[in-house]
C-alpha positions in Angstrom: 20.7 42.7 -133.1 18.9 45.8 -134.5 15.2 46.3 -133.9 13.3 48.7 -136.3 11.1 51.5 -134.8 8.2 49.8 -136.5 8.8 46.4 -134.7 9.0 48.2 -131.4 5.9 50.3 -131.8 4.2 46.8 -132.9 5.4 45.3 -129.6 4.1 48.1 -127.6 0.8 48.0 -129.1 0.8 44.1 -128.6 1.4 44.7 -124.9 -1.1 47.3 -124.4 -3.8 45.3 -126.0 -2.8 42.2 -123.9 -2.9 44.4 -120.7 -6.3 45.6 -121.6 -7.5 41.8 -122.3 -6.3 40.7 -119.1 -8.1 43.4 -117.1 -11.3 42.8 -119.0 -10.9 39.0 -118.2 -10.2 39.8 -114.5 -13.4 42.1 -114.4 -15.7 40.2 -116.5 -17.0 38.2 -113.6 -17.1 40.8 -111.1 -18.6 44.2 -111.7 -16.8 46.3 -114.4 -14.9 49.2 -113.1 -15.3 51.7 -115.8 -12.3 53.8 -114.7 -9.5 51.1 -115.9 -11.6 49.8 -118.9 -12.5 53.1 -120.7 -9.1 54.2 -122.1 -5.3 53.9 -122.1 -3.3 55.3 -119.2 -1.4 58.5 -119.8 2.0 56.4 -119.3 0.9 54.2 -122.1 0.0 56.9 -124.4 3.2 58.9 -123.7 5.3 55.7 -124.4 3.6 55.1 -127.5 4.1 58.7 -128.7 7.9 58.5 -127.7 8.5 55.4 -129.7 6.6 57.1 -132.9 8.4 60.2 -132.6 11.8 58.2 -132.3 11.0 56.4 -135.7 10.0 59.7 -137.2 13.2 61.3 -136.3 15.1 58.4 -137.9 13.1 58.5 -141.1 13.6 62.3 -141.4 17.3 62.1 -140.5 17.9 59.9 -143.7 16.2 62.4 -146.2 19.1 64.3 -147.0 21.2 61.3 -147.6 18.4 60.1 -150.1 18.1 63.5 -151.9 22.0 63.6 -152.1 22.0 60.1 -153.7 19.3 60.9 -156.1 21.2 64.1 -157.3 24.5 62.2 -157.7 22.6 59.4 -159.6 21.1 62.1 -162.1 24.3 63.6 -162.7 26.0 60.3 -163.3 23.4 59.2 -165.7 23.7 62.6 -167.7 27.5 62.0 -167.8 27.1 58.5 -169.2 24.6 59.7 -171.8 27.1 62.3 -173.0 29.8 59.8 -173.3 27.3 57.4 -175.1 26.6 60.2 -177.5 30.2 60.8 -178.1 31.3 57.2 -178.8 28.3 56.8 -181.1 29.4 59.9 -183.1 33.0 58.6 -183.2 31.9 55.1 -184.4 29.5 56.4 -187.0 32.4 58.5 -188.8 33.2 57.1 -192.1 36.8 55.9 -192.2 37.6 58.4 -195.1 36.7 61.2 -192.9 39.1 62.2 -189.9 36.5 64.4 -188.1 33.3 63.3 -186.3 30.0 64.9 -187.9 28.3 65.9 -184.8 30.8 67.0 -182.4 33.8 67.7 -184.6 36.2 65.5 -182.9 39.2 64.8 -185.0 40.7 61.3 -184.5 44.1 61.3 -183.2 43.9 64.9 -181.8 43.0 65.7 -178.2 39.8 67.6 -177.5 37.9 69.1 -174.6 34.0 70.0 -174.9 31.7 71.4 -172.6 27.9 70.5 -172.2 25.2 72.2 -170.5 22.4 70.7 -168.6 20.3 70.1 -171.9 23.1 68.0 -173.4 24.3 70.8 -175.9 28.0 70.8 -176.6 30.4 74.0 -176.9 34.3 74.2 -177.4 34.5 76.9 -174.7 33.5 77.0 -171.0 30.4 79.1 -170.4 28.2 79.9 -167.3 25.7 77.2 -168.4 28.5 74.7 -168.8 27.8 71.6 -166.4 30.0 68.8 -167.7 33.5 68.7 -169.2 34.4 66.2 -171.6 38.2 65.1 -172.3 39.1 63.2 -175.2 42.5 61.8 -175.0 44.1 59.5 -178.1 46.6 56.9 -177.4 48.9 55.6 -180.3 48.0 52.3 -181.8 48.9 50.1 -184.7 48.0 51.4 -188.3 44.0 51.4 -188.5 43.3 51.4 -184.9 42.5 54.3 -182.7 42.2 54.3 -178.9 40.5 57.0 -177.0 40.4 57.6 -173.2 37.0 59.6 -172.5 36.6 61.3 -169.0 33.3 63.4 -168.4 33.7 65.4 -165.1 31.4 67.9 -163.3 31.1 70.5 -162.5 32.6 71.8 -165.8 34.5 74.7 -164.1 36.8 72.2 -162.2 39.9 71.3 -164.0 40.4 67.8 -163.2 44.4 68.2 -163.5 44.5 70.7 -160.7 41.4 69.9 -158.3 39.1 66.8 -157.6 35.8 67.2 -159.3 32.5 66.2 -157.7 32.1 63.5 -160.0 33.7 61.5 -162.7 32.7 59.0 -165.5 35.6 57.3 -167.6 35.6 55.1 -170.6 38.1 53.4 -172.9 36.9 52.9 -176.6 38.7 51.3 -179.6 37.9 52.4 -183.2 38.8 50.4 -186.4 39.3 53.0 -188.9 40.0 50.5 -191.8 
């Protein structure tokens, strides 16, 4: 059974208060000895500080994990937003057109795009590129188009030869009738 640092500290403080109350009861009828009722003993203070230090070290030890989790969530959210923009662009392309208006993706032709931190797309890898989007088209019956979309980061890592830090994948179907 795990006991949190706060629970331990709470128990120590309760025990100290009870000890002082017991001392007060024992000396209330007799003459009060001020040496024992004036403050906590050095052992009690050191014990309380040790428990508090243990709790703080545990909390500080979790900080890097929380920062990394936050960073990963931000990257994944940005990649998902890029993918949603691509799918929206492909869905709004008129049936008579073969190329999407915003990102110039041609239906049926595989394409790789690179995105910077602000979401601006480019056809070539640049030092500012943060995400790489790969659109792969699958064969389908007449009028239907199927696309595998994959956003990876960092953009400089080729997913075919190395493992990227993060990946978001989606499969989308488009009715071109």
